C-alpha positions as CSV (number, residue, x, y, z in Angstrom):
1,X,-19.5,-6.5,28.0
2,X,-18.4,-7.6,31.4
3,X,-15.8,-5.6,33.4
4,X,-13.4,-8.5,33.3
5,X,-13.6,-8.8,29.5
6,X,-13.2,-5.0,29.2
7,X,-10.0,-5.1,31.3
8,X,-8.6,-8.1,29.4
9,X,-9.1,-6.4,26.0
10,X,-7.5,-3.3,27.3
11,X,-4.4,-5.2,28.4
12,X,-4.0,-7.0,25.1
13,X,-4.2,-3.8,23.1
14,X,-1.9,-1.8,25.3
15,X,1.0,-4.2,26.1
16,X,1.0,-6.8,23.3
17,X,4.1,-5.0,21.9
18,X,6.6,-3.9,24.5
19,X,10.2,-3.4,23.6
20,X,13.0,-3.0,26.1
21,X,16.6,-2.1,25.1
22,X,19.7,-2.4,27.1
23,X,23.1,-0.8,26.7
24,X,25.7,-3.4,27.6
25,X,26.4,-7.1,27.4
26,X,25.7,-7.5,31.0
27,X,22.4,-9.3,32.0
28,X,19.7,-6.8,32.8
29,X,16.4,-7.6,34.4
30,X,13.2,-6.8,32.6
31,X,9.9,-5.7,34.1
32,X,6.2,-6.0,33.5
33,X,3.8,-3.3,32.3
34,X,2.0,-0.9,34.7
35,X,-1.0,-2.2,36.6
36,X,0.4,-5.8,36.6
37,X,1.6,-7.4,39.8
38,X,3.5,-10.8,39.5
39,X,3.7,-12.8,42.6
40,X,6.2,-15.7,42.9
41,X,4.5,-18.6,44.8
42,X,5.3,-22.0,46.1
43,X,2.9,-24.9,46.8
44,X,-0.1,-24.0,49.1
45,X,1.4,-20.5,49.6
46,X,-0.8,-17.5,50.4
47,X,0.5,-13.9,50.0
48,X,-0.7,-10.7,51.8
49,X,-0.5,-7.7,49.5
50,X,-1.5,-4.0,49.7
51,X,-3.5,-2.5,46.8
52,X,-3.7,1.2,46.3
53,X,-6.4,3.0,44.2
54,X,-3.9,5.6,43.2
55,X,-4.2,9.3,44.0
56,X,-8.0,9.1,44.5
57,X,-9.1,10.2,48.0
58,X,-12.8,9.9,47.5
59,X,-14.6,9.3,50.7
60,X,-16.3,6.1,49.4
61,X,-14.1,3.9,47.4
62,X,-15.2,0.3,46.8
63,X,-13.4,-2.7,45.4
64,X,-14.2,-5.5,43.1
65,X,-12.5,-8.8,42.1
66,X,-13.2,-9.9,38.5
67,X,-16.3,-7.7,38.6
68,X,-17.6,-9.1,41.9
69,X,-17.9,-6.7,45.0
70,X,-15.4,-7.1,47.9
71,X,-16.1,-6.1,51.5
72,X,-13.0,-3.9,51.6
73,X,-13.3,-0.1,51.2
74,X,-10.9,2.8,51.0
75,X,-8.0,4.0,48.9
76,X,-5.7,1.3,50.2
77,X,-6.7,-2.2,51.2
78,X,-4.8,-5.4,52.2
79,X,-5.9,-8.7,50.7
80,X,-4.7,-12.3,50.9
81,X,-4.1,-14.0,47.5
82,X,-4.3,-17.7,47.8
83,X,-2.2,-20.2,45.9
84,X,-2.6,-19.6,42.1
85,X,-5.7,-17.4,42.8
86,X,-4.9,-14.1,41.1
87,X,-7.4,-11.8,39.5
88,X,-8.4,-8.3,38.3
89,X,-8.8,-6.0,41.3
90,X,-10.6,-2.7,40.5
91,X,-11.5,0.3,42.6
92,X,-14.6,2.4,42.0
93,X,-16.1,5.7,43.1
94,X,-19.5,6.1,44.6
95,X,-21.1,6.2,41.1
96,X,-19.4,2.9,40.2
97,X,-16.9,4.4,37.8
98,X,-13.5,2.5,37.5
99,X,-10.8,4.6,39.2
100,X,-7.9,2.2,38.9
101,X,-7.1,-1.5,38.6
102,X,-4.4,-4.1,39.2
103,X,-4.0,-7.4,37.5
104,X,-2.5,-9.9,40.0
105,X,-0.8,-12.9,38.4
106,X,1.1,-15.7,40.1
107,X,4.3,-17.6,38.9
108,X,5.0,-21.0,40.4
109,X,8.5,-21.4,41.7
110,X,10.1,-24.8,41.1
111,X,7.2,-26.0,38.9
112,X,7.6,-27.6,35.4
113,X,6.3,-25.3,32.7
114,X,2.8,-26.1,31.6
115,X,1.5,-23.3,29.4
116,X,3.6,-24.2,26.4
117,X,4.7,-27.6,25.1
118,X,8.2,-28.6,24.0
119,X,9.0,-29.0,20.4
120,X,11.2,-31.8,18.8
121,X,14.3,-30.0,19.9
122,X,13.2,-29.9,23.6
123,X,12.6,-26.2,23.4
124,X,9.4,-24.3,24.2
125,X,10.0,-21.5,21.7
126,X,11.5,-22.0,18.2
127,X,13.3,-19.1,16.5
128,X,14.5,-19.2,12.9
129,X,15.8,-16.8,10.3
130,X,15.6,-17.4,6.5
131,X,18.8,-15.5,5.9
132,X,21.2,-12.9,7.4
133,X,19.1,-9.7,6.8
134,X,18.2,-9.3,10.5
135,X,14.6,-10.7,10.2
136,X,13.6,-13.7,12.3
137,X,10.5,-15.4,13.6
138,X,9.7,-17.2,16.8
139,X,6.8,-19.6,17.3
140,X,5.3,-21.7,20.1
141,X,2.5,-24.1,20.8
142,X,0.1,-23.8,23.6
143,X,-0.8,-26.8,25.7
144,X,-4.2,-28.1,24.5
145,X,-5.6,-27.9,28.0
146,X,-4.8,-24.2,28.2
147,X,-7.7,-22.8,26.2
148,X,-7.3,-19.2,27.3
149,X,-3.5,-19.0,27.3
150,X,-1.9,-16.0,25.6
151,X,1.3,-14.0,25.3
152,X,0.6,-10.9,27.3
153,X,4.0,-9.3,27.5
154,X,7.5,-9.6,26.0
155,X,10.8,-7.8,26.1
156,X,13.5,-8.0,23.4
157,X,17.0,-6.5,23.0
158,X,20.2,-6.9,21.2
159,X,22.4,-6.6,24.2
160,X,25.3,-4.5,22.8
161,X,26.9,-1.1,22.9
162,X,24.3,0.1,20.4
163,X,20.7,0.1,21.7
164,X,19.6,-1.2,18.2
165,X,16.3,-0.9,16.4
166,X,14.4,-4.1,16.9
167,X,10.7,-4.1,16.0
168,X,8.3,-7.0,16.4
169,X,4.7,-7.9,15.6
170,X,2.5,-10.6,17.0
171,X,0.8,-13.0,14.5
172,X,-2.9,-13.0,14.2
173,X,-3.2,-16.4,15.8
174,X,-1.1,-15.4,18.8
175,X,1.5,-18.1,18.4
176,X,4.2,-16.3,16.3
177,X,6.4,-13.3,16.7
178,X,8.0,-11.7,13.7
179,X,11.0,-9.4,14.4
180,X,13.6,-7.3,12.6
181,X,16.8,-5.9,13.9
182,X,17.0,-2.7,11.7
183,X,20.7,-2.2,12.5
184,X,21.9,-5.7,12.0
185,X,24.7,-5.9,9.5
186,X,25.0,-9.3,7.7
187,X,28.6,-8.8,6.8
188,X,30.0,-8.3,10.3
189,X,30.3,-10.4,13.4
190,X,27.4,-9.9,15.8
191,X,28.6,-8.2,19.0
192,X,26.2,-9.8,21.4
193,X,23.2,-12.2,21.4
194,X,19.6,-11.2,21.1
195,X,17.7,-11.6,24.4
196,X,14.0,-12.5,24.4
197,X,11.8,-12.6,27.5
198,X,8.2,-13.9,27.0
199,X,5.5,-13.8,29.6
200,X,2.5,-16.1,29.0
201,X,-0.6,-16.3,31.1
202,X,-3.3,-18.8,31.5
203,X,-6.1,-17.3,33.5
204,X,-4.1,-15.9,36.4
205,X,-1.1,-18.2,36.2
206,X,2.0,-16.7,34.6
207,X,5.1,-18.3,33.2
208,X,8.3,-16.7,31.9
209,X,10.2,-18.2,28.9
210,X,13.5,-17.0,27.5
211,X,15.6,-17.4,24.3
212,X,19.1,-16.1,23.7
213,X,20.8,-16.4,20.3
214,X,22.8,-14.9,17.5
215,X,21.0,-14.6,14.3
216,X,23.8,-16.6,12.7
217,X,22.8,-19.5,15.1
218,X,19.2,-19.7,14.0
219,X,19.6,-19.2,10.2
220,X,17.6,-21.9,8.4
221,X,17.4,-21.6,4.6
222,X,14.2,-22.3,2.8
223,X,13.9,-25.5,0.8
224,X,16.0,-26.0,-2.3
225,X,14.3,-26.0,-5.7
226,X,15.2,-29.2,-7.5
227,X,15.4,-29.5,-11.3
228,X,15.9,-32.6,-13.4
229,X,18.4,-31.8,-16.1
230,X,19.2,-35.3,-17.4
231,X,17.9,-38.9,-17.2
232,X,19.3,-39.2,-13.7
233,X,21.0,-35.9,-13.2
234,X,19.6,-33.1,-11.0
235,X,20.4,-29.5,-10.2
236,X,19.3,-27.0,-7.6
237,X,19.9,-23.4,-6.6
238,X,19.7,-21.2,-3.6
239,X,16.1,-20.3,-2.6
240,X,15.0,-16.7,-3.5
241,X,15.0,-15.8,0.1
242,X,18.7,-16.6,0.7
243,X,21.2,-13.8,1.3
244,X,23.1,-12.2,-1.5
245,X,25.7,-12.5,-2.8
246,X,25.4,-16.3,-2.7
247,X,29.1,-16.6,-3.2
248,X,29.7,-14.8,0.2
249,X,26.9,-16.6,2.0
250,X,28.1,-20.1,0.8
251,X,25.7,-23.0,1.3
252,X,26.7,-26.6,2.0
253,X,24.4,-29.3,0.6
254,X,23.4,-32.8,1.5
255,X,21.8,-35.0,-1.2
256,X,20.7,-38.7,-1.2
257,X,18.7,-41.1,-3.3
258,X,16.4,-43.4,-1.3
259,X,13.5,-45.7,-1.6
260,X,10.5,-43.7,-2.9
261,X,8.3,-45.0,0.0
262,X,10.7,-43.5,2.6
263,X,10.4,-39.8,3.7
264,X,13.6,-37.8,3.4
265,X,13.5,-37.2,7.2
266,X,13.8,-41.0,8.0
267,X,16.9,-42.0,10.0
268,X,19.2,-44.7,8.7
269,X,20.3,-43.1,5.5
270,X,23.7,-41.8,6.7
271,X,25.7,-44.0,4.3
272,X,23.6,-42.7,1.4
273,X,24.2,-38.9,2.0
274,X,26.7,-36.9,-0.1
275,X,27.8,-33.6,1.5
276,X,29.4,-30.9,-0.7
277,X,29.1,-27.4,-2.2
278,X,28.1,-28.9,-5.6
279,X,24.7,-27.9,-6.9
280,X,24.5,-30.9,-9.3
281,X,24.1,-34.6,-8.6
282,X,23.9,-37.7,-10.7
283,X,22.3,-40.8,-9.1
284,X,24.5,-43.8,-9.0
285,X,24.0,-46.5,-11.6
286,X,22.8,-49.1,-9.1
287,X,19.8,-46.9,-8.4
288,X,19.0,-45.8,-12.0
289,X,16.9,-48.9,-12.9
290,X,14.6,-48.3,-9.9
291,X,12.1,-45.8,-8.7
292,X,13.7,-43.5,-6.2
293,X,13.3,-40.3,-4.2
294,X,16.1,-37.7,-4.5
295,X,16.4,-35.5,-1.3
296,X,18.3,-32.3,-1.0
297,X,18.8,-29.9,1.9
298,X,21.3,-27.0,2.7
299,X,22.8,-25.0,5.5
300,X,25.1,-22.0,5.8
301,X,28.6,-23.4,5.6
302,X,30.5,-21.1,7.9
303,X,28.2,-21.2,11.0
304,X,26.7,-23.8,13.3
305,X,23.2,-23.0,12.0
306,X,20.3,-25.2,11.0
307,X,19.8,-27.5,8.0
308,X,16.9,-26.5,5.8
309,X,13.9,-28.8,5.5
310,X,14.4,-31.6,3.0
311,X,12.9,-31.1,-0.5
312,X,12.6,-34.1,-2.8
313,X,12.0,-35.1,-6.4
314,X,10.2,-38.4,-7.0
315,X,11.7,-40.3,-10.0
316,X,9.5,-43.1,-11.5
317,X,10.6,-45.5,-14.1
318,X,8.8,-45.3,-17.5
319,X,8.3,-48.2,-19.9
320,X,11.1,-46.7,-22.1
321,X,13.6,-46.7,-19.3
């Protein structure tokens, strides 16, 4: 295994889960893990930096960049890092053993983000919660041209008087983060927003992304389960993942009957939508002699949260109808 791959694997295993907690509602800066140096750069900019091998004072200390020998020697060296040309700098004793290392990354100032792609809501990172129990998940999509892109560090906090108990785990594919605020109370008003800071790297380019939200703002119920209870009458109930008691976490529903060839997500159905708290709906008589698609979705009534994805029931006329 090459030295570069060894160092890369070491960084992934050590800093993939890094939690930072703050103690007030005031903005607080985050920081990167040890042995990582992030340089802000502008176009065609070169930066002179000093690298130190640590407390090692061996008489013959050599240096390598991504496993390739450098001409510099000694415990402290000065190097010039060119525009978006970072790397893994390692120092070695006379026997060739690694004494220390520094990963140098660069973050472009004034550049459009290019490691992640925007979603349909013009956001780079989507965060949703299925209910009010304190669990939520964030996801992102890497630009297809960034084959080696990865999340290499993040910081998360509920910025409140209580430091909280937020734990997270990174998904196996590297594009989801599942978190839980262990001290979140679903029956009380949230004191402050959750702050998320993500650092993504592609080779030696680094980009920072942020999300700030209340859990109540990102709640998105799972799809409703639709049942046909009459010739043209339908019922549905809250999904099993929804918060209890349902009477406290009241849902608002939207329902519509449309042409079966149309998807529920299609625009132009506003005049066909019925919005209410009712969990029962009878299709209007003018639609009953046709094939139709019944669509239902829901959102938490008291907050400005998200509508669930539409679920549908396809009704087809039979010869007896």
